[in-house]
C-alpha positions in Angstrom: -8.6 10.9 4.6 -7.2 12.1 1.2 -6.2 8.5 0.3 -8.3 6.8 -2.5 -9.7 3.4 -2.5 -9.3 2.7 1.3 -12.8 3.3 2.6 -12.5 0.5 5.2 -9.3 1.9 6.4 -10.9 5.4 6.8 -13.8 3.8 8.7 -11.3 2.1 11.0 -9.8 5.4 11.9 -13.2 6.9 12.7 -14.0 3.8 14.9 -10.7 4.1 16.7 -11.4 7.8 17.4 -14.6 6.8 19.0 -12.9 4.0 20.9 -10.3 6.4 22.4 -12.9 9.0 23.4 -15.0 6.3 25.2 -12.0 4.9 27.0 -11.1 8.3 28.3 -14.7 9.1 29.1 -15.4 5.9 31.1 -11.8 5.4 32.4 -11.4 2.0 30.9 -7.7 1.1 30.3 -7.6 -2.6 30.0 -9.3 -2.9 26.6 -6.6 -2.8 23.9 -6.6 -2.6 20.1 -6.8 -5.8 18.1 -4.2 -6.9 15.6 -5.1 -6.5 12.0 -5.3 -8.5 8.8 -5.0 -6.2 5.7 -5.9 -7.5 2.3 -5.0 -5.7 -0.9 -3.8 -6.0 -4.4 0.0 -5.9 -4.8 1.1 -2.4 -4.9 -2.2 -1.3 -3.3 -0.7 1.2 -0.8 -0.3 -1.0 2.3 3.1 0.6 3.1 1.6 4.0 2.8 -1.2 3.0 5.1 1.1 1.4 7.5 2.9 4.7 7.8 -0.3 6.8 8.0 -1.7 4.4 10.7 1.4 4.6 12.8 1.3 8.4 12.6 -2.4 8.4 13.5 -2.0 6.2 16.5 1.0 8.1 17.7 -0.7 11.5 17.4 -3.9 10.1 19.0 -1.8 8.5 21.8 -3.6 5.2 21.4 -0.6 3.1 21.9 2.9 3.6 23.2 5.9 4.1 21.0 9.5 3.4 21.9 12.3 2.7 19.4 14.2 4.2 16.5 11.0 3.9 14.2 7.3 3.9 14.9 6.7 0.9 12.6 8.7 -1.6 10.7 7.9 -4.0 7.8 8.9 -7.7 7.7 8.4 -10.4 5.1 7.8 -13.8 6.8 9.7 -16.4 4.7 8.2 -19.8 4.3 10.1 -22.6 6.0 9.5 -26.3 5.2 8.2 -28.4 8.1 11.2 -30.6 8.2 13.7 -27.6 8.4 14.6 -25.4 11.5 12.0 -22.6 11.9 14.6 -19.7 11.8 12.0 -17.0 11.0 11.2 -16.4 14.7 14.9 -15.7 15.5 15.2 -13.4 12.5 12.0 -11.5 13.5 13.2 -11.3 17.1 16.5 -9.8 15.9 14.7 -7.3 13.7 12.6 -6.2 16.8 15.8 -5.8 18.8 17.3 -3.6 16.1 14.4 -1.3 15.8 14.2 -1.0 19.6 17.6 0.8 19.5 18.8 1.7 22.9 15.4 1.0 24.4 14.8 -2.1 26.3 11.7 -2.9 24.2 10.3 -1.9 20.9 6.8 -0.6 21.2 4.9 0.3 17.9 3.6 -1.3 14.8 4.9 -4.3 12.9 3.7 -4.8 9.4 4.3 -8.4 8.5 3.8 -9.8 4.9 2.5 -13.5 5.0 2.1 -14.0 1.3 4.3 -17.1 1.3 2.1 -18.7 3.9 -1.4 -18.0 2.5 -2.0 -21.6 1.5 -0.1 -23.1 4.5 -1.8 -21.4 7.5 -2.6 -24.8 9.0 1.1 -25.7 9.4 2.7 -25.9 12.7 5.3 -23.3 12.1 2.7 -20.7 11.2 0.9 -21.5 14.4 4.2 -21.0 16.3 4.5 -17.6 14.6 1.0 -16.7 15.7 1.8 -17.7 19.3 4.9 -15.4 19.0 2.7 -12.5 17.8 0.2 -13.1 20.7 3.1 -13.0 23.2 4.1 -9.5 22.0 0.6 -8.0 22.2 1.4 -5.9 25.2 4.1 -4.0 23.3 3.5 -4.5 19.5 0.5 -4.0 17.3 0.8 -6.4 14.5 -0.6 -5.8 11.0 -0.5 -9.0 9.0 -1.0 -8.3 5.3 -1.6 -10.4 2.2 -2.0 -9.7 -1.6 -4.9 -11.8 -2.7 -8.5 -11.5 -3.8 -9.4 -15.1 -3.3 -12.4 -15.4 -0.9 -11.4 -19.0 0.0 -7.9 -18.1 0.8 -8.9 -15.2 2.9 -11.5 -17.3 4.9 -8.8 -19.9 5.6 -6.3 -17.2 6.9 -9.1 -15.7 9.0 -10.0 -19.1 10.5 -6.3 -19.8 11.4 -5.8 -16.4 13.0 -8.9 -16.5 15.1 -7.6 -19.4 17.1 -4.5 -17.4 18.3 -5.0 -13.7 18.1 -7.6 -10.9 18.3 -7.8 -9.3 14.9 -9.9 -7.3 12.5 -9.8 -7.8 8.7 -9.5 -4.6 6.5 -9.9 -4.8 2.8 -8.3 -2.3 0.5 -9.9 -1.6 -2.8 -7.4 -0.3 -5.3 -8.7 3.0 -6.9 -9.9 2.9 -10.4 -8.4 4.9 -13.2 -10.7 7.9 -12.7 -9.8 8.1 -9.1 -6.2 7.8 -9.8 -6.3 10.7 -12.4 -7.9 12.8 -9.7 -5.2 11.8 -7.3 -2.4 12.6 -9.7 -4.0 15.9 -10.7 -4.3 17.0 -7.0 -1.0 15.7 -5.6 1.3 16.3 -8.6 -0.1 18.8 -11.0 -2.4 21.4 -9.2 0.1 21.8 -6.4 2.5 23.1 -9.1 -0.1 25.1 -10.7 -0.4 22.8 -13.8 -3.9 21.9 -14.9 -5.1 18.9 -16.9 -7.5 19.7 -19.8 -10.5 17.5 -20.1 -9.1 15.7 -23.1 -5.9 15.1 -21.2 -7.8 13.5 -18.3 -9.6 11.2 -20.8 -6.3 10.2 -22.3 -4.6 9.8 -19.0 -7.5 7.6 -17.8 -7.2 5.4 -20.8 -3.5 5.0 -20.4 -3.8 4.2 -16.6 -6.4 1.6 -17.4 -4.0 -0.1 -19.8 -1.1 0.1 -17.2 -3.3 -1.4 -14.5 -4.1 -4.4 -16.7 -0.5 -5.0 -17.7 1.7 -7.6 -16.0 4.2 -4.9 -15.2 1.9 -2.9 -13.0 3.3 -2.3 -9.5 0.5 -0.3 -7.8 1.0 3.1 -6.6 4.7 3.0 -7.3 4.0 2.8 -11.0 1.4 5.6 -10.8 3.7 7.9 -8.9 6.5 7.1 -11.4 4.1 8.0 -14.2 3.2 11.4 -12.6 6.9 12.3 -11.9 7.8 11.4 -15.5 5.0 13.6 -16.8 6.4 16.5 -14.8 9.9 15.8 -16.0 8.7 15.8 -19.6 6.9 19.0 -19.0 9.9 20.8 -17.6 12.2 19.6 -20.4 9.7 20.8 -23.0 9.1 24.2 -24.6 6.0 24.9 -22.7 4.3 28.3 -22.8 1.2 27.7 -20.6 0.2 25.7 -17.5 -2.6 23.8 -19.1 -1.7 20.1 -20.0 -3.5 19.0 -23.2 -4.0 15.5 -24.6 -1.9 16.6 -27.6 1.0 17.6 -25.3 0.8 14.3 -23.4 0.8 12.4 -26.7 3.9 14.2 -27.9 5.9 12.9 -24.9 5.7 9.4 -26.4 7.8 10.4 -29.3 10.6 12.3 -27.6 10.5 11.9 -23.8 12.1 9.4 -21.4 8.6 9.2 -19.8 7.6 6.5 -22.3 8.2 2.9 -21.0 8.8 0.4 -23.7 8.4 -3.3 -22.6 10.1 -6.0 -24.8 7.8 -8.9 -25.5 8.9 -12.6 -25.9 8.8 -12.1 -29.7 11.3 -9.3 -29.6 8.8 -6.5 -30.4 8.1 -3.6 -28.2 4.9 -2.4 -26.6 4.5 1.2 -25.5 3.2 1.8 -22.0 2.1 5.5 -22.0 0.1 7.9 -24.0 -0.7 7.8 -27.7 -3.5 9.3 -29.8 -5.2 6.9 -32.3 -3.9 7.3 -35.8 -5.8 10.0 -37.7 -7.7 11.3 -34.8 -8.0 15.0 -34.4 -8.5 16.8 -31.2 -11.6 18.9 -31.0 
């Protein structure tokens, strides 16, 4: 529930809690969970939510788990119609591996279908969905895509609806203000460092620039940013626990925290903090 930008995911967890309570109350065992289609921006925290979802279902005892892991992730590669559809063999081998010494793997499978988002009407994709349906008694499948195209999403949902029970969950990537609060809580306050208000503003501006750059990789980039700031703090001559904008800006000059991206023209662009020329902190 501490995750930012995943309101539909949190609502799903609440619904499933009610679902489990009513199953136990009315002694109904034959109704099972649907599979899921998760929709997010690239780097939007799907892996984090896969892990959290598996732990949630495990602790709530909503599905059975057997194997060396509770969930695994798999990227379904696109195969041309005239070629052999080797993906089912590869996927089946992966399932056997994560089953370990158990006869069957029971748990979650997070399967990326990005390479198929415009080909969901092809025969091989339908064969894949048939395969997923055949595993429903043992594996809860989470299909996930990185797109914000309404048309693409509708086409995927239409294809899935003919083969499997599923529910769509959309992930809204947190905005810069939410990400600053996330970093402040998870990386700074827990170490008793505190962001001054001017530092929060500077950090918000920097994150907005990072989000809009082509080099942005979602939460991985944001977490790297936080760890680099902490590294910069601990390699600086710091005398207090308050982090100011001026301190953050100083890291662009002498710290490895700064990321410099070379452009096609051979120039460099700084990804990080910098105070506008001539601006004085109040």
